[in-house]
C-alpha positions as semicolon CSV with decimal commas, in nm:
position;residue;x (nm);y (nm);z (nm)
1;M;12,765;5,417;-11,777
2;A;12,627;5,099;-11,934
3;I;12,368;5,091;-12,210
4;K;12,037;5,008;-12,043
5;S;11,813;4,963;-12,347
6;V;11,786;5,017;-12,720
7;E;11,611;5,348;-12,649
8;D;11,895;5,451;-12,417
9;A;12,155;5,380;-12,687
10;R;11,951;5,568;-12,948
11;S;11,930;5,877;-12,725
12;R;12,304;5,950;-12,750
13;T;12,438;6,263;-12,921
14;W;12,776;6,433;-12,952
15;R;12,865;6,781;-13,084
16;S;13,188;6,922;-13,224
17;I;13,310;7,239;-13,393
18;R;13,545;7,180;-13,687
19;S;13,674;7,448;-13,927
20;G;13,417;7,693;-13,791
21;H;13,121;7,459;-13,849
22;E;12,914;7,272;-13,594
23;F;12,872;6,898;-13,642
24;L;12,646;6,653;-13,464
25;V;12,657;6,275;-13,425
26;S;12,324;6,126;-13,325
27;A;12,210;5,768;-13,268
28;S;11,844;5,863;-13,322
29;N;11,673;5,683;-13,609
30;D;11,421;5,967;-13,626
31;L;11,686;6,197;-13,774
32;V;11,834;5,956;-14,031
33;D;11,803;6,075;-14,391
34;R;11,692;5,761;-14,570
35;E;11,791;5,903;-14,910
36;F;12,142;5,970;-14,777
37;I;12,172;5,604;-14,676
38;N;12,103;5,491;-15,032
39;Q;12,326;5,759;-15,183
40;A;12,608;5,635;-14,957
41;F;12,533;5,271;-15,043
42;N;12,549;5,364;-15,413
43;S;12,886;5,542;-15,383
44;K;13,215;5,394;-15,498
45;E;13,352;5,445;-15,147
46;M;13,100;5,192;-15,012
47;Y;13,194;4,926;-15,266
48;W;13,047;4,652;-15,043
49;A;12,694;4,797;-15,042
50;K;12,414;4,870;-15,285
51;P;12,094;5,077;-15,256
52;L;11,798;4,914;-15,083
53;D;11,424;4,958;-15,124
54;A;11,250;5,176;-14,863
55;A;11,106;4,885;-14,662
56;T;11,447;4,718;-14,640
57;V;11,613;5,043;-14,527
58;E;11,350;5,074;-14,251
59;L;11,405;4,715;-14,142
60;M;11,782;4,763;-14,141
61;L;11,754;5,080;-13,931
62;S;11,510;4,922;-13,686
63;Q;11,741;4,624;-13,630
64;S;12,069;4,813;-13,587
65;L;12,214;5,122;-13,421
66;T;12,311;5,391;-13,669
67;L;12,530;5,681;-13,568
68;S;12,459;5,955;-13,818
69;L;12,694;6,247;-13,876
70;Y;12,534;6,583;-13,955
71;K;12,650;6,929;-14,046
72;A;12,443;7,137;-13,805
73;T;12,309;7,448;-13,971
74;E;11,950;7,569;-13,948
75;T;11,863;7,216;-14,051
76;L;12,065;6,898;-14,016
77;E;12,243;6,784;-14,332
78;Q;12,354;6,421;-14,306
79;I;12,713;6,383;-14,423
80;G;12,821;6,052;-14,275
81;M;12,734;5,741;-14,079
82;A;12,856;5,434;-13,892
83;R;12,630;5,141;-13,814
84;F;12,633;4,876;-13,541
85;V;12,464;4,540;-13,563
86;T;12,444;4,456;-13,194
87;D;12,256;4,290;-12,912
88;Y;12,351;4,591;-12,691
89;T;12,493;4,347;-12,435
90;T;12,778;4,126;-12,559
91;L;12,858;4,184;-12,927
92;V;12,909;4,478;-13,162
93;Y;12,957;4,441;-13,538
94;L;13,068;4,773;-13,689
95;T;12,980;4,832;-14,053
96;D;12,895;5,100;-14,310
97;V;13,139;5,366;-14,187
98;Y;13,119;5,653;-14,435
99;V;13,186;6,028;-14,459
100;L;13,101;6,222;-14,775
101;P;13,424;6,286;-14,967
102;T;13,370;6,665;-14,953
103;Y;13,387;6,649;-14,571
104;Q;13,688;6,420;-14,545
105;G;14,007;6,572;-14,409
106;L;13,834;6,751;-14,118
107;G;13,885;6,469;-13,868
108;L;13,517;6,373;-13,887
109;G;13,592;6,006;-13,960
110;K;13,810;5,988;-13,649
111;W;13,542;6,168;-13,451
112;I;13,253;5,939;-13,551
113;I;13,476;5,640;-13,466
114;A;13,551;5,803;-13,128
115;C;13,172;5,826;-13,077
116;C;13,147;5,458;-13,172
117;D;13,422;5,379;-12,921
118;A;13,236;5,568;-12,647
119;L;12,928;5,352;-12,711
120;I;13,134;5,034;-12,734
121;H;13,270;5,106;-12,385
122;E;12,911;5,115;-12,259
123;V;12,820;4,765;-12,382
124;P;12,784;4,597;-12,041
125;A;12,920;4,246;-12,106
126;L;13,116;4,304;-12,426
127;R;13,287;3,991;-12,556
128;R;13,396;4,117;-12,896
129;V;13,383;4,401;-13,146
130;I;13,406;4,276;-13,503
131;F;13,422;4,439;-13,844
132;I;13,573;4,384;-14,184
133;T;13,809;4,636;-14,342
134;G;14,065;4,645;-14,616
135;P;14,436;4,600;-14,548
136;G;14,663;4,900;-14,527
137;Q;14,505;5,228;-14,421
138;G;14,184;5,070;-14,291
139;K;14,376;4,826;-14,075
140;T;14,608;5,087;-13,924
141;F;14,321;5,335;-13,874
142;Y;14,113;5,091;-13,667
143;E;14,416;4,966;-13,475
144;R;14,493;5,326;-13,378
145;E;14,140;5,458;-13,324
146;L;13,965;5,155;-13,169
147;G;14,255;4,951;-13,033
148;C;14,155;4,656;-13,253
149;H;14,384;4,398;-13,407
150;D;14,378;4,159;-13,700
151;I;14,202;3,839;-13,592
152;Y;14,478;3,646;-13,768
153;E;14,694;3,736;-13,467
154;D;14,460;3,510;-13,261
155;R;14,487;3,221;-13,507
156;E;14,587;2,974;-13,233
157;T;14,248;3,014;-13,061
158;T;14,013;3,188;-13,305
159;I;13,918;3,176;-13,670
160;A;13,684;3,407;-13,855
161;M;13,463;3,268;-14,127
162;T;13,242;3,439;-14,382
163;R;12,992;3,368;-14,653
164;K;12,932;3,634;-14,915
165;G;12,583;3,732;-15,022
166;S;12,464;3,646;-15,370
167;W;12,412;4,001;-15,497
168;K;12,662;4,204;-15,695
169;K;12,696;4,582;-15,695
170;Q;12,593;4,719;-16,033
């Protein structure tokens, strides 16, 4: 099934039971805990990010597709996320993949990436999935879980370029 619209993409949910607890991944912006986003951005695990003011968080969420990971109890407790910057048609940039350290080791990182992969397969005219990760574990994880490869392997036909932002994490 191909993604038909932004609203269609944001209607997706997945459920899983892990270690006797129910977990939910949702693409709905209505459920996103904005405070969690900034707590994640302020963590040492997300060394590339920094907290944003409320208006900037809202703009970011409105212009991207965020898969949020929740522990499903009587209320939803956000414990992770993965974010796509995408046109929903040809390109997906994966960023801000994060699971709270206390929930790591339950396979939730693999699961949220599997949810990402399910959505990626629904992008109707996908040309490329891109993201930046560290060498070592990050590289092997995404090779295994998403079937991606280091762009350097395409160096005869493709180069990747970047320009860093001017801010520094405090």
